[in-house]
N, C-alpha and C positions, 0 to 999 in steps of 0.2 A: 643060481650058476653063473660063474666069471666066464666074461664073455671071453674067447678067443681069436685069434686069425692065423689061419695055416697057410704059411710061407711056402715059394715055390719049391722050394728044399726039401717039404716035407714038415719042418719045424714047426711048432705050433705054441703060440707063445699069448700071454694074458694080452687083451686090446690095451690096457692102461698100462702105461709104463711112466719112467720118471726122467727127464732132463737134465741137464747140468749145465747150463747155460748161467755164465756169471757166478755158479759156485766155486768156492775155493778162492776167491779174489780177497777175501776178508779174513785175516785170522785169528779175529776175537769170535767171527761164526763158525770156524772150522767143525770145532767139537759136534755143536747143533746138527749141521749140515751132514756130516757122518750119520750121526744119531738119525736124520732123517730117512738115508738110502737104508740102511741097514733095518729099519722101521718095516718100509716098503717090501726089504724082501721077506721079512718076518711075516709078513701079510700077503705072501702070494704074488707080488709084483717081481717079473723077471727082467723086463727091457731096460735097461741104463743107456742113455745116449749121452755123447761128451764128442768134443774135437779136439785137433792138436791146437786148433785158435782162442781156445776157451781161455782165457787168461795166460794166452803163452805157454800152455802146458799144465796153470796150477789146477784147473777141472779136473782134466786127466788124472793129475796126482792125488786130488782129493778121492776121486771115485777108485783108484787104484787100492787106497788106504781101507775105504769103507767095504770093499767087497774081499778083504784081505782073509784067507780062510773060507771062503763062500763061493769061489770061481763055478762051481760047479751048477748055483743056485740063479746064476746070470747068463742073460742073452746081452752082450757088450756090444755096443755100436761105437766107432769113433770114426773123424773124419778128416779128410786129406785137405790140406789149402790145395785151389787151383795152381797157385805158383809151384807148388811143389808135384805135380801130376804126369812128370815124364815118368818114362819106365825106371829112372835111376832114382828119381826122385820119391816116387811112391815107396821105394824099398827102404828108403832111409827115413822117412816120414815116419812108416809102419814100424821099424823097429825102435824108433825113438819114443811111439806113443806105447809100444811095448814094456817098454822100460818103466816110462812113468805110470803106466798101470799096473805094473808088476803083475805081469802075465806072460803067457810063453805064445797064446792065441787071440785075436779077435773074431768076434763071430759074424759082424757085420763089419765091414770097412766101405765109406760114403766116400765119394769125389764131394766136395762141400757147394761147389757150384759149378758153373760151366769155364772151362779153361781155354786158353789160345792153343795150349798143345792138343794138336789130333786125338780123336776119343778113340780111337785104335789103339794108341802109343800106351795111354792109361790103360786102358783095359788089358793088353798085353801085361803093363806091368801088374797088374792086379791078379790077371790068372797066374804069374809066375808065383805071387804072394799065395795063392790058394794052394800051389801044387808044393810049395814048400810048407805048408802047414800053418802059415803065420795067421792066414786068415781063413774061415771058412766059407766065407760067400763075400758079394760086394755089390755097391748099388750106389746112389747118386744120390743126390740134394738139390732143391730149386732148381729143378728141369721143368722147362713149359711143355706146350702141344710137339711144338716144332723141334726140340730136344730130346725129346723122348724117341719122336719118329726118326731123328740121326742117328741114337743109339740104337735104336732095334735094327738098321740098316748096315752096321757095322758087324765086322766078324766077332762073332761070343757075345755082342751087346745083350743077346737076349737071354744071358745069364742073369741080368741085373735083376736083383732081388726085390729092391724096395725104392722110392723115391719119396725122399725127405721135403716137405712143403708146409708153407704155412695155410692154414686153414682153421677156423673159426668162424662166429657167428658173426663178425664182420668184417670177415675177409671170405668170402664164396664164392668168387669169380672161378675158381677151379671146378665149382661143379656143373659148369657149362659144357665142358669137353674132356678137362685132364683127369679127374676122377672115374669117368667111364673108362676112357682109352687106357690108364695104367690095369682097371683091374680086368680087362678084355685079355690083355697082355701079362695077367697073372704077377703083376708087381703090386705089390705092397705099399699103402700108400703112409705116411708116417708125417704127423701133422704134430708140428712145433707151435708154440705158443696158442694153444687150442682154448685158453682161457684170455688171450689178449693180453695187450702189454700197457703199465702204466695206468690201470684202474678204469679207464675210461668206459671199457664196453661192460665192466660191473656195475654201472651206475645207472643204469637204462632201466626205467621203470618197470617195461614189461618184464623183464628178468627177474625185478622185484615181484612182480605181480604173481609169476609163474611159480618165484620160489616159495611165496607165504601158503601155494596150496599143496606141497608136500614135505615130507618128512624122510628122516632117515634113521638109522641106529644112534646117530650122534644129536639125533632134534630134529629142530626147524633147517629145511632147505634153505641154501645160501644162494646168489645169484650165480657166484663160480661153479657150484654145484652143477646147476640147470645148464650152463653153458657149456659146462664138460659133457654132463651127458647128453646134451644136443650132439656133440661130435660121436661120441661112444655109440650112437645109437646105429651109424652107417657100417655095414660090413666091409671089410679090405682095410680098414681104417684103424691105426695103432696111434692112440693119441699120447706126446710123453710131454705133460706138463712137469715145470719147474715143482718141487717143494723143497724148501730152505731149512723148514720147520717140522717137528714131529706133528705139530695139530695139524698143520698145512696137510702133511704128507695124507694124514686119517681121512680127513676132509675129501681130499680127491677120492681115495678108496671107498669111502661112502657115498660118492657119486652114481655107481655103479649099482646103486639099490634104486636108482630114480629110473622109473618108466613116463615117457612124456607121452599124454595123451593126443589124440589128434587134434584137439580144441588149444592145446600148448604149442602144437609145430604151427598151426595155421596163424597163431598170433606172433610167434618169431619169426612166421616168414611176410607178415607186416611189417614188423619193426626192424626187420631184416632183409630185404628183399633177395631172391635167389638172382642168378644174374639172367639176362635175357638175351646176351650176345658174347661173344668169346672176350676176353679182357686178356691183357699181358697178366702173365704170372706177379705176383706182389711177394715182396722178400723184406725182411726186417732183419 
């Protein structure tokens, strides 16, 4: 059975989603990237994450084309830049994103990272968009433990649905406090770059050794699938890896078939030690 995460708004979504960072930048890869997203939808994925910043709208445009005619299959997430986080700015950015995405509503609208604009003004703008039906819910991205505490002290801050953060085997600092605090507040964690960046994580020997012990419906497990299965093992976490090809998308989906043993988890803790103290939230 596919693992799901139930959000505080009652919506239940698959724990594995699709990221679209850096997608849409290369016209020569456009057809393949669109096919990858559509394959994900065909195979049961729903969450698609993008942002107005990604490629200055090119990612949103690509996602909009990929989901054309399939909007009801998608839980659509996009993000507003901090520089646009004023009450007026979020309204303008949201409407621009809706145009790029070729839709009349966004399921989850996120503040991309902390802004110098007061949180209460941003929330007021989000709530106005929600009242107008342009967004269903809102959340944040790259908010650390103190940021979340401040958010929940602001009027209507408790309406935050999700906090999108960097979380992977080589970025485990959030396990010390942030993951637990967000879960207690019923704020879902959306993990971006769960398989790491640049392939450094995936060259780890421990990951390779564990991969050799597991198989999926596609055959021998890969280090990337082990890294993704490790993130997916946690409750209240939605992983949004990018898959720019159909092959990669199918591999991500097959990672859901992997159940890591206690020995596997212990080996990964040795190779990638969990935090023993609070550390600042890492970002990419």
